[in-house]
Structure formats: structure tokens, C-alpha cells
N, CA and C atoms as a LAMMPS dump frame, in Angstrom:
ITEM: TIMESTEP
0
ITEM: NUMBER OF ATOMS
531
ITEM: BOX BOUNDS ff ff ff
-5.0000000000000000e+02 5.0000000000000000e+02
-5.0000000000000000e+02 5.0000000000000000e+02
-5.0000000000000000e+02 5.0000000000000000e+02
ITEM: ATOMS id mol type element x y z
1 1 1 N -237.392 -337.027 -244.574
2 1 2 C -238.326 -335.915 -244.671
3 1 3 C -239.604 -336.335 -244.309
4 2 1 N -240.38 -335.728 -243.392
5 2 2 C -241.769 -336.063 -242.963
6 2 3 C -242.632 -335.45 -244.103
7 3 1 N -243.145 -336.368 -245.042
8 3 2 C -244.013 -335.753 -246.074
9 3 3 C -245.431 -335.451 -245.679
10 4 1 N -245.892 -335.98 -244.67
11 4 2 C -247.236 -335.68 -244.318
12 4 3 C -247.383 -334.679 -243.232
13 5 1 N -246.243 -333.837 -243.135
14 5 2 C -246.34 -332.591 -242.302
15 5 3 C -246.853 -331.398 -242.877
16 6 1 N -247.428 -330.483 -242.037
17 6 2 C -247.915 -329.24 -242.58
18 6 3 C -247.16 -328.125 -241.97
19 7 1 N -246.769 -327.126 -242.755
20 7 2 C -246.295 -325.945 -242.152
21 7 3 C -247.171 -324.894 -242.241
22 8 1 N -247.394 -324.188 -241.056
23 8 2 C -248.275 -322.982 -241.191
24 8 3 C -247.897 -322.007 -240.206
25 9 1 N -248.425 -320.697 -240.385
26 9 2 C -248.349 -319.821 -239.285
27 9 3 C -248.947 -320.134 -237.973
28 10 1 N -248.191 -319.957 -236.757
29 10 2 C -248.861 -320.277 -235.533
30 10 3 C -249.725 -319.498 -235.13
31 11 1 N -250.711 -320.044 -234.301
32 11 2 C -251.886 -319.203 -233.827
33 11 3 C -251.909 -319.147 -232.195
34 12 1 N -252.485 -318.157 -231.586
35 12 2 C -252.56 -318.214 -230.183
36 12 3 C -252.992 -319.506 -229.463
37 13 1 N -253.888 -320.291 -230.016
38 13 2 C -254.275 -321.502 -229.401
39 13 3 C -253.201 -322.645 -229.534
40 14 1 N -252.095 -322.415 -230.234
41 14 2 C -250.971 -323.294 -230.194
42 14 3 C -250.123 -323.133 -228.988
43 15 1 N -250.151 -322.236 -228.299
44 15 2 C -249.238 -321.755 -227.331
45 15 3 C -249.026 -322.994 -226.247
46 16 1 N -249.925 -323.731 -225.889
47 16 2 C -249.594 -324.875 -224.876
48 16 3 C -248.585 -325.847 -225.502
49 17 1 N -248.854 -326.217 -226.776
50 17 2 C -247.879 -327.172 -227.609
51 17 3 C -246.552 -326.481 -227.669
52 18 1 N -246.631 -325.292 -228.07
53 18 2 C -245.367 -324.623 -228.244
54 18 3 C -244.543 -324.448 -227.088
55 19 1 N -245.136 -324.173 -226.06
56 19 2 C -244.334 -324.095 -224.77
57 19 3 C -243.931 -325.268 -224.205
58 20 1 N -244.64 -326.514 -224.517
59 20 2 C -244.187 -327.877 -224.207
60 20 3 C -242.982 -328.283 -224.905
61 21 1 N -243.152 -328.087 -226.265
62 21 2 C -242.083 -328.337 -227.298
63 21 3 C -240.793 -327.714 -226.937
64 22 1 N -240.96 -326.352 -226.688
65 22 2 C -239.774 -325.488 -226.417
66 22 3 C -238.994 -325.95 -225.088
67 23 1 N -239.783 -326.27 -224.211
68 23 2 C -239.05 -326.606 -222.785
69 23 3 C -238.361 -327.988 -223.155
70 24 1 N -238.957 -328.923 -223.88
71 24 2 C -238.404 -330.201 -224.293
72 24 3 C -237.039 -329.966 -224.965
73 25 1 N -237.131 -329.291 -226.11
74 25 2 C -235.919 -329.047 -226.827
75 25 3 C -234.928 -328.328 -226.071
76 26 1 N -235.198 -327.192 -225.354
77 26 2 C -234.16 -326.43 -224.555
78 26 3 C -233.507 -327.49 -223.593
79 27 1 N -234.294 -328.342 -222.87
80 27 2 C -233.563 -329.151 -221.822
81 27 3 C -232.74 -330.169 -222.611
82 28 1 N -233.168 -330.666 -223.72
83 28 2 C -232.464 -331.752 -224.542
84 28 3 C -231.014 -331.002 -224.912
85 29 1 N -231.113 -329.781 -225.309
86 29 2 C -229.804 -329.11 -225.837
87 29 3 C -229.016 -328.408 -224.704
88 30 1 N -229.583 -327.981 -223.595
89 30 2 C -228.939 -327.015 -222.754
90 30 3 C -228.662 -327.484 -221.35
91 31 1 N -229.473 -328.506 -220.908
92 31 2 C -229.434 -329.025 -219.587
93 31 3 C -228.26 -330.047 -219.526
94 32 1 N -227.092 -329.456 -219.724
95 32 2 C -225.823 -330.306 -219.808
96 32 3 C -225.487 -331.049 -218.435
97 33 1 N -225.953 -330.515 -217.407
98 33 2 C -225.461 -331.053 -216.072
99 33 3 C -226.333 -332.354 -215.795
100 34 1 N -227.182 -332.724 -216.68
101 34 2 C -228.019 -333.878 -216.501
102 34 3 C -229.365 -333.793 -215.682
103 35 1 N -229.621 -332.43 -215.432
104 35 2 C -230.754 -332.134 -214.623
105 35 3 C -231.151 -330.644 -214.764
106 36 1 N -232.135 -330.254 -213.833
107 36 2 C -232.674 -329.072 -213.944
108 36 3 C -232.509 -328.494 -212.525
109 37 1 N -231.69 -327.262 -212.468
110 37 2 C -231.532 -326.379 -211.309
111 37 3 C -232.633 -325.302 -211.282
112 38 1 N -232.405 -324.563 -210.334
113 38 2 C -233.597 -323.569 -210.01
114 38 3 C -233.44 -322.324 -211.107
115 39 1 N -232.138 -322.124 -211.5
116 39 2 C -232.052 -321.042 -212.615
117 39 3 C -232.638 -321.696 -213.962
118 40 1 N -232.465 -322.865 -214.302
119 40 2 C -232.995 -323.346 -215.568
120 40 3 C -234.58 -323.361 -215.244
121 41 1 N -235.125 -323.795 -214.353
122 41 2 C -236.512 -324.008 -214.239
123 41 3 C -237.291 -322.45 -214.241
124 42 1 N -236.527 -321.647 -213.562
125 42 2 C -237.073 -320.181 -213.709
126 42 3 C -237.017 -319.643 -215.12
127 43 1 N -235.89 -319.998 -215.95
128 43 2 C -235.74 -319.422 -217.225
129 43 3 C -236.779 -320.08 -218.056
130 44 1 N -237.152 -321.296 -218.117
131 44 2 C -238.043 -321.906 -218.699
132 44 3 C -239.455 -321.443 -218.403
133 45 1 N -239.69 -321.295 -217.156
134 45 2 C -241.133 -320.759 -216.718
135 45 3 C -241.056 -319.449 -217.404
136 46 1 N -240.201 -318.404 -217.393
137 46 2 C -240.366 -317.118 -217.868
138 46 3 C -240.326 -317.12 -219.301
139 47 1 N -239.413 -317.776 -219.969
140 47 2 C -239.315 -317.728 -221.499
141 47 3 C -240.39 -318.333 -222.292
142 48 1 N -240.968 -319.377 -221.698
143 48 2 C -241.981 -320.329 -222.337
144 48 3 C -243.341 -320.171 -221.578
145 49 1 N -243.639 -319.22 -221.066
146 49 2 C -244.915 -318.934 -220.47
147 49 3 C -245.913 -318.955 -221.526
148 50 1 N -247.028 -319.904 -221.212
149 50 2 C -248.015 -320.032 -222.209
150 50 3 C -248.745 -318.618 -222.562
151 51 1 N -249.061 -317.984 -221.528
152 51 2 C -249.726 -316.672 -221.659
153 51 3 C -248.921 -315.616 -222.6
154 52 1 N -247.734 -315.581 -222.204
155 52 2 C -246.887 -314.615 -222.974
156 52 3 C -246.804 -315.072 -224.388
157 53 1 N -246.682 -316.413 -224.601
158 53 2 C -246.518 -317.061 -225.885
159 53 3 C -247.796 -316.658 -226.701
160 54 1 N -248.973 -316.977 -226.215
161 54 2 C -250.292 -316.69 -226.626
162 54 3 C -250.332 -315.148 -227.2
163 55 1 N -249.812 -314.283 -226.534
164 55 2 C -249.812 -312.787 -226.88
165 55 3 C -248.802 -312.747 -228.005
166 56 1 N -247.741 -313.179 -227.956
167 56 2 C -246.622 -313.225 -229.101
168 56 3 C -247.214 -313.647 -230.156
169 57 1 N -247.922 -314.741 -230.094
170 57 2 C -248.422 -315.502 -231.312
171 57 3 C -249.349 -314.763 -232.187
172 58 1 N -250.098 -313.867 -231.489
173 58 2 C -250.971 -312.951 -232.098
174 58 3 C -250.365 -311.887 -233.069
175 59 1 N -249.066 -311.811 -232.864
176 59 2 C -248.364 -310.848 -233.794
177 59 3 C -247.91 -311.548 -235.199
178 60 1 N -248.063 -312.995 -235.225
179 60 2 C -247.967 -313.573 -236.413
180 60 3 C -246.478 -313.759 -236.914
181 61 1 N -245.468 -313.867 -235.989
182 61 2 C -244.091 -313.964 -236.363
183 61 3 C -243.598 -315.362 -236.041
184 62 1 N -244.403 -316.284 -236.014
185 62 2 C -244.129 -317.715 -235.64
186 62 3 C -244.701 -318.568 -236.599
187 63 1 N -243.85 -319.805 -236.77
188 63 2 C -244.26 -320.68 -237.836
189 63 3 C -244.112 -322.127 -237.226
190 64 1 N -244.95 -322.948 -237.612
191 64 2 C -244.662 -324.287 -236.975
192 64 3 C -244.91 -325.421 -238.058
193 65 1 N -244.419 -326.532 -237.759
194 65 2 C -244.679 -327.816 -238.509
195 65 3 C -245.391 -328.807 -237.65
196 66 1 N -246.46 -329.307 -238.171
197 66 2 C -247.214 -330.303 -237.492
198 66 3 C -247.67 -331.466 -238.445
199 67 1 N -247.85 -332.708 -237.676
200 67 2 C -248.389 -333.821 -238.376
201 67 3 C -249.61 -334.087 -237.521
202 68 1 N -250.84 -333.855 -238.22
203 68 2 C -252.095 -334.047 -237.433
204 68 3 C -252.078 -332.941 -236.28
205 69 1 N -252.288 -333.455 -235.169
206 69 2 C -252.212 -332.501 -233.955
207 69 3 C -250.969 -332.669 -233.242
208 70 1 N -249.96 -333.204 -233.782
209 70 2 C -248.546 -333.287 -233.08
210 70 3 C -247.635 -332.204 -233.713
211 71 1 N -247.188 -331.43 -232.713
212 71 2 C -246.344 -330.386 -233.114
213 71 3 C -244.812 -330.993 -233.243
214 72 1 N -244.205 -330.769 -234.319
215 72 2 C -242.973 -331.252 -234.662
216 72 3 C -241.805 -330.189 -234.615
217 73 1 N -242.151 -329.022 -234.998
218 73 2 C -241.119 -327.885 -234.99
219 73 3 C -241.735 -326.538 -234.794
220 74 1 N -240.933 -325.517 -234.504
221 74 2 C -241.503 -324.187 -234.447
222 74 3 C -240.265 -323.175 -234.531
223 75 1 N -240.497 -322.142 -235.219
224 75 2 C -239.63 -321.043 -235.241
225 75 3 C -240.237 -319.752 -234.985
226 76 1 N -239.411 -318.802 -234.507
227 76 2 C -239.854 -317.523 -233.876
228 76 3 C -239.011 -316.597 -234.589
229 77 1 N -239.521 -315.581 -235.134
230 77 2 C -238.784 -314.372 -235.584
231 77 3 C -239.02 -313.202 -234.656
232 78 1 N -237.966 -312.383 -234.445
233 78 2 C -238.154 -311.086 -233.814
234 78 3 C -237.452 -309.964 -234.679
235 79 1 N -238.457 -309.195 -235.16
236 79 2 C -238.095 -308.015 -235.931
237 79 3 C -237.715 -306.722 -235.194
238 80 1 N -237.732 -306.864 -233.724
239 80 2 C -237.377 -305.722 -233.005
240 80 3 C -236.002 -305.927 -232.242
241 81 1 N -235.555 -307.122 -232.491
242 81 2 C -234.201 -307.328 -231.891
243 81 3 C -233.123 -306.788 -232.416
244 82 1 N -232.039 -306.284 -231.689
245 82 2 C -230.918 -305.506 -232.214
246 82 3 C -229.812 -306.632 -232.383
247 83 1 N -229.245 -306.854 -233.492
248 83 2 C -228.213 -307.75 -233.752
249 83 3 C -226.916 -307.226 -233.068
250 84 1 N -226.277 -308.181 -232.036
251 84 2 C -225.171 -307.691 -231.275
252 84 3 C -223.8 -307.461 -232.059
253 85 1 N -223.861 -307.709 -233.309
254 85 2 C -222.769 -307.394 -234.142
255 85 3 C -223.3 -306.588 -235.344
256 86 1 N -222.315 -306.027 -236.128
257 86 2 C -222.768 -305.399 -237.308
258 86 3 C -223.182 -306.159 -238.458
259 87 1 N -224.614 -305.949 -238.7
260 87 2 C -225.183 -306.966 -239.685
261 87 3 C -225.002 -306.257 -241.095
262 88 1 N -224.678 -305.107 -241.2
263 88 2 C -224.468 -304.489 -242.461
264 88 3 C -225.805 -303.866 -243.121
265 89 1 N -226.644 -303.701 -242.071
266 89 2 C -227.905 -303.248 -242.569
267 89 3 C -229.059 -303.748 -241.665
268 90 1 N -230.41 -303.431 -242.101
269 90 2 C -231.41 -303.883 -241.362
270 90 3 C -231.444 -305.628 -241.282
271 91 1 N -231.654 -305.972 -240.142
272 91 2 C -231.765 -307.463 -239.868
273 91 3 C -232.762 -308.01 -239.049
274 92 1 N -232.947 -309.227 -239.165
275 92 2 C -234.325 -309.788 -238.456
276 92 3 C -233.529 -311.079 -237.66
277 93 1 N -233.978 -311.195 -236.404
278 93 2 C -233.459 -312.237 -235.618
279 93 3 C -234.241 -313.517 -235.808
280 94 1 N -233.671 -314.627 -235.983
281 94 2 C -234.374 -315.837 -235.857
282 94 3 C -234.014 -316.291 -234.428
283 95 1 N -235.115 -315.894 -233.606
284 95 2 C -234.939 -316.01 -232.193
285 95 3 C -234.909 -317.547 -231.753
286 96 1 N -235.703 -318.409 -232.451
287 96 2 C -235.836 -319.697 -232.06
288 96 3 C -236.157 -320.678 -233.228
289 97 1 N -235.567 -321.747 -233.317
290 97 2 C -235.688 -322.811 -234.352
291 97 3 C -235.625 -324.071 -233.805
292 98 1 N -236.65 -324.668 -233.241
293 98 2 C -236.811 -325.823 -232.389
294 98 3 C -237.487 -326.843 -233.137
295 99 1 N -236.786 -327.971 -233.113
296 99 2 C -237.38 -329.2 -233.804
297 99 3 C -237.366 -330.263 -232.721
298 100 1 N -238.393 -331.052 -232.559
299 100 2 C -238.405 -331.951 -231.524
300 100 3 C -237.273 -333.003 -231.645
301 101 1 N -236.608 -333.504 -230.697
302 101 2 C -235.49 -334.427 -230.794
303 101 3 C -235.845 -335.6 -231.556
304 102 1 N -236.96 -336.136 -231.601
305 102 2 C -237.26 -337.244 -232.385
306 102 3 C -237.563 -336.982 -233.694
307 103 1 N -237.632 -335.677 -234.2
308 103 2 C -238.117 -335.301 -235.547
309 103 3 C -236.753 -334.697 -236.18
310 104 1 N -235.736 -334.571 -235.522
311 104 2 C -234.616 -334.075 -236.223
312 104 3 C -234.106 -334.825 -237.352
313 105 1 N -233.315 -334.27 -238.297
314 105 2 C -232.789 -335.023 -239.48
315 105 3 C -233.764 -335.314 -240.499
316 106 1 N -235.05 -334.698 -240.367
317 106 2 C -236.032 -335.031 -241.442
318 106 3 C -236.343 -333.714 -242.288
319 107 1 N -235.614 -332.725 -242.267
320 107 2 C -235.711 -331.505 -243.095
321 107 3 C -236.753 -330.592 -242.601
322 108 1 N -237.164 -330.676 -241.459
323 108 2 C -238.139 -329.773 -240.842
324 108 3 C -237.575 -328.341 -240.466
325 109 1 N -236.33 -328.363 -239.944
326 109 2 C -235.626 -327.137 -239.553
327 109 3 C -235.359 -326.541 -240.822
328 110 1 N -234.878 -327.187 -241.951
329 110 2 C -234.575 -326.368 -243.186
330 110 3 C -235.808 -325.735 -243.757
331 111 1 N -237.015 -326.406 -243.771
332 111 2 C -238.166 -325.871 -244.298
333 111 3 C -238.525 -324.597 -243.541
334 112 1 N -238.417 -324.614 -242.077
335 112 2 C -238.77 -323.442 -241.35
336 112 3 C -237.855 -322.394 -241.583
337 113 1 N -236.586 -322.685 -241.804
338 113 2 C -235.443 -321.707 -242.135
339 113 3 C -235.82 -321.078 -243.272
340 114 1 N -236.041 -321.775 -244.274
341 114 2 C -236.504 -321.118 -245.569
342 114 3 C -237.589 -320.114 -245.44
343 115 1 N -238.626 -320.624 -244.965
344 115 2 C -239.835 -319.835 -244.623
345 115 3 C -239.505 -318.391 -243.862
346 116 1 N -238.632 -318.663 -242.881
347 116 2 C -238.21 -317.387 -242.092
348 116 3 C -237.526 -316.37 -242.855
349 117 1 N -236.572 -316.952 -243.801
350 117 2 C -235.776 -316.05 -244.645
351 117 3 C -236.709 -315.414 -245.676
352 118 1 N -237.629 -315.951 -246.107
353 118 2 C -238.63 -315.482 -247.077
354 118 3 C -239.674 -314.427 -246.361
355 119 1 N -239.601 -314.485 -245.005
356 119 2 C -240.704 -313.604 -244.459
357 119 3 C -240.398 -312.061 -244.698
358 120 1 N -239.201 -311.62 -244.634
359 120 2 C -238.793 -310.327 -244.96
360 120 3 C -237.503 -310.526 -245.879
361 121 1 N -237.647 -310.644 -247.112
362 121 2 C -236.552 -310.97 -248.033
363 121 3 C -235.635 -309.904 -248.094
364 122 1 N -235.994 -308.67 -247.744
365 122 2 C -235.071 -307.423 -247.939
366 122 3 C -234.282 -307.189 -246.685
367 123 1 N -234.314 -308.103 -245.627
368 123 2 C -233.674 -307.862 -244.551
369 123 3 C -232.698 -309.189 -244.367
370 124 1 N -231.63 -309.023 -243.776
371 124 2 C -230.677 -309.96 -243.344
372 124 3 C -231.272 -310.776 -242.252
373 125 1 N -230.903 -312.076 -242.053
374 125 2 C -231.397 -312.914 -240.907
375 125 3 C -230.177 -313.407 -240.151
376 126 1 N -230.368 -313.106 -238.831
377 126 2 C -229.343 -313.475 -237.894
378 126 3 C -229.748 -314.359 -236.644
379 127 1 N -229.048 -315.056 -235.878
380 127 2 C -229.269 -315.723 -234.786
381 127 3 C -228.025 -315.957 -234.011
382 128 1 N -228.234 -316.257 -232.736
383 128 2 C -226.966 -316.725 -231.861
384 128 3 C -227.235 -318.112 -231.447
385 129 1 N -226.244 -318.9 -231.419
386 129 2 C -226.174 -320.211 -230.888
387 129 3 C -225.007 -320.586 -229.969
388 130 1 N -225.411 -321.199 -229.008
389 130 2 C -224.381 -321.713 -227.973
390 130 3 C -223.312 -322.399 -228.606
391 131 1 N -221.99 -322.143 -228.45
392 131 2 C -220.947 -323.017 -229.084
393 131 3 C -221.028 -324.344 -228.631
394 132 1 N -221.54 -324.773 -227.564
395 132 2 C -221.681 -326.202 -227.317
396 132 3 C -222.742 -326.991 -227.932
397 133 1 N -223.65 -326.21 -228.679
398 133 2 C -224.701 -326.745 -229.65
399 133 3 C -224.139 -327.131 -230.964
400 134 1 N -223.253 -328.062 -230.986
401 134 2 C -222.539 -328.342 -232.325
402 134 3 C -223.445 -328.826 -233.385
403 135 1 N -224.439 -329.554 -233.083
404 135 2 C -225.444 -329.92 -234.018
405 135 3 C -226.167 -328.848 -234.593
406 136 1 N -226.636 -327.823 -233.772
407 136 2 C -227.197 -326.575 -234.526
408 136 3 C -226.248 -325.721 -235.312
409 137 1 N -225.043 -325.499 -234.626
410 137 2 C -224.068 -324.919 -235.527
411 137 3 C -223.711 -325.426 -237
412 138 1 N -223.569 -326.852 -236.784
413 138 2 C -223.46 -327.619 -237.967
414 138 3 C -224.592 -327.358 -239.132
415 139 1 N -225.742 -327.469 -238.557
416 139 2 C -227.059 -327.281 -239.464
417 139 3 C -227.022 -325.99 -239.92
418 140 1 N -226.732 -324.902 -239.202
419 140 2 C -226.852 -323.524 -239.916
420 140 3 C -225.856 -323.452 -240.779
421 141 1 N -224.575 -323.865 -240.657
422 141 2 C -223.513 -323.707 -241.566
423 141 3 C -223.926 -324.328 -242.844
424 142 1 N -224.397 -325.454 -242.779
425 142 2 C -224.775 -326.269 -243.861
426 142 3 C -225.881 -325.607 -244.776
427 143 1 N -226.666 -324.877 -243.986
428 143 2 C -227.725 -324.042 -244.619
429 143 3 C -227.291 -322.579 -245.089
430 144 1 N -225.893 -322.574 -244.972
431 144 2 C -225.288 -321.278 -245.593
432 144 3 C -225.11 -320.182 -244.808
433 145 1 N -225.392 -320.35 -243.465
434 145 2 C -225.026 -319.244 -242.45
435 145 3 C -223.479 -318.881 -242.434
436 146 1 N -223.242 -317.603 -242.401
437 146 2 C -221.861 -317.207 -242.217
438 146 3 C -221.582 -316.812 -240.753
439 147 1 N -220.405 -316.913 -240.315
440 147 2 C -219.931 -316.416 -238.808
441 147 3 C -219.945 -314.903 -238.941
442 148 1 N -220.701 -314.325 -238.03
443 148 2 C -220.712 -312.816 -237.969
444 148 3 C -219.995 -312.345 -236.602
445 149 1 N -219.768 -313.065 -235.75
446 149 2 C -219.316 -312.647 -234.496
447 149 3 C -219.594 -313.538 -233.394
448 150 1 N -219.497 -312.89 -232.134
449 150 2 C -219.89 -313.626 -230.979
450 150 3 C -220.783 -312.78 -230.082
451 151 1 N -221.442 -313.326 -229.115
452 151 2 C -222.15 -312.734 -228.069
453 151 3 C -222.244 -313.709 -226.887
454 152 1 N -222.689 -313.087 -225.721
455 152 2 C -222.788 -314.038 -224.56
456 152 3 C -224.221 -314.076 -224.078
457 153 1 N -224.649 -315.379 -223.568
458 153 2 C -225.926 -315.611 -222.907
459 153 3 C -225.586 -315.723 -221.372
460 154 1 N -226.408 -315.077 -220.606
461 154 2 C -226.043 -315.237 -219.211
462 154 3 C -227.371 -315.809 -218.479
463 155 1 N -227.087 -316.795 -217.66
464 155 2 C -228.053 -317.665 -216.95
465 155 3 C -227.582 -317.858 -215.458
466 156 1 N -228.23 -317.343 -214.496
467 156 2 C -227.88 -317.594 -213.079
468 156 3 C -226.391 -317.246 -212.828
469 157 1 N -226.003 -316.124 -213.446
470 157 2 C -224.61 -315.493 -213.203
471 157 3 C -223.493 -316.301 -213.93
472 158 1 N -223.835 -317.152 -214.83
473 158 2 C -222.925 -317.889 -215.422
474 158 3 C -223.041 -317.395 -216.982
475 159 1 N -221.905 -317.13 -217.678
476 159 2 C -221.898 -316.508 -219.147
477 159 3 C -221.499 -317.837 -220.006
478 160 1 N -222.403 -317.734 -221.116
479 160 2 C -222.102 -318.872 -222.054
480 160 3 C -221.896 -318.203 -223.45
481 161 1 N -220.64 -318.514 -224.132
482 161 2 C -220.342 -317.869 -225.466
483 161 3 C -221.318 -318.409 -226.512
484 162 1 N -221.89 -317.571 -227.226
485 162 2 C -222.698 -317.914 -228.531
486 162 3 C -221.98 -317.307 -229.697
487 163 1 N -222.054 -318.148 -230.826
488 163 2 C -221.663 -317.525 -232.12
489 163 3 C -223 -316.719 -232.779
490 164 1 N -222.677 -315.713 -233.443
491 164 2 C -223.628 -314.962 -234.067
492 164 3 C -223.422 -315.434 -235.532
493 165 1 N -224.522 -316.024 -236.171
494 165 2 C -224.531 -316.453 -237.547
495 165 3 C -225.519 -315.684 -238.248
496 166 1 N -225.437 -315.586 -239.599
497 166 2 C -226.35 -314.998 -240.339
498 166 3 C -226.183 -315.137 -241.882
499 167 1 N -227.336 -314.636 -242.559
500 167 2 C -227.492 -314.906 -243.906
501 167 3 C -227.64 -313.378 -244.498
502 168 1 N -227.222 -313.011 -245.49
503 168 2 C -227.636 -311.535 -246.251
504 168 3 C -229.123 -311.698 -246.586
505 169 1 N -229.546 -310.583 -246.922
506 169 2 C -230.929 -310.361 -247.36
507 169 3 C -231.089 -311.141 -248.599
508 170 1 N -232.22 -311.732 -248.848
509 170 2 C -232.48 -312.396 -250.218
510 170 3 C -232.52 -311.436 -251.356
511 171 1 N -232.897 -310.234 -251.039
512 171 2 C -233.112 -309.382 -252.257
513 171 3 C -232.723 -307.913 -251.598
514 172 1 N -232.274 -307.054 -252.392
515 172 2 C -232.002 -305.639 -251.992
516 172 3 C -233.123 -304.883 -251.957
517 173 1 N -233.109 -303.952 -250.935
518 173 2 C -234.44 -302.92 -250.92
519 173 3 C -234.686 -302.262 -252.237
520 174 1 N -233.716 -301.995 -253.067
521 174 2 C -233.896 -301.336 -254.216
522 174 3 C -234.53 -302.334 -255.256
523 175 1 N -234.12 -303.778 -255.193
524 175 2 C -234.592 -304.63 -256.054
525 175 3 C -236.108 -304.983 -255.727
526 176 1 N -236.576 -304.724 -254.514
527 176 2 C -237.798 -305.229 -254.355
528 176 3 C -239.043 -304.176 -254.625
529 177 1 N -238.469 -302.953 -255.223
530 177 2 C -239.433 -301.879 -255.419
531 177 3 C -240.036 -302.166 -256.737
């Protein structure tokens, strides 16, 4: 556990570091052919564009963990995403939870996950994870995620099976009144 790390809500000026971290983690987990083809390069450019991230960070649905000026981990929530399977009620997507490869295994992902679950305690939390990302699937299951179904991610005409995992709401809507 990194004890000298700070968790806080991300700000627009964090966008360059978040974009760099996101590309690094994505490549580490998903560039399974050992390199970067045009489809991957275009995806990374589009999904982790600094300007778009800066605008999204203004909405306040992003959390990060840092030590000094070093970004270690980032989480992104999406309250507008539609769960691809029946979530049994209102649900919030954990769109991304990225921990730098050199900081994994230190409890940072668990800290961010707890924060994200507490963000809207009356809503279930769901995510989709590629079946080939066994470390992530093991982590989410260890943190109590249940299997809800499957969905597909498409990149460059190739489909990749993802598991949909989730957690029930921390509190019922009636219990929070």
C-alpha cells in the first residue's frame, strides 16, 4: 500500500497526465500483439484526447491517486452509460479504473473502487472487462463483483468478448431518504 499517496477528484489541468497514464495502461493490457497498429493508435488518440479529457474532467466524475506530482491511478465514472445487461435498476458505469503497471498490487485500485461505489450509493455499479485481462477480472471478483453477463468491444473490425461485472447499490433509494 502506498501510504504517502493522495486520492482526490481530478481537475481539468490533470488531463495531460491522465491521457499519458491511460495510454500506458491500455497498451500494457491490450496491445497483445507486442506493438501498435493503426487501429490501436487511432483508438488511443480518440479515447484519450487531452482536450476531450479536459472537458470531461470539468464534470467531476473522475478520481485519481497521486504521490507528489506523480499520477499513479485514475478512475472514471459514467452516469449516462446504459448497462448492456439487466442491472436490476439504476446503474452507474465504472468506465475506467487504471493503475500504472509499476503501482499495481499496492491497494490503489481498491481505494478508487471504494470511492466510486460511494459516489452514488443508491445506484448499482457495473463495468465491462476483456476476458483476456485476467488480472483485472481477478481483482474485481476479489473486490466482490458479480458476473452479470457479457458484451463485446469492437476495434478495427475485430470483436473482443468482455464480461459485465457489477455490484448492487450500497443503499436502497428508500433507505437514503
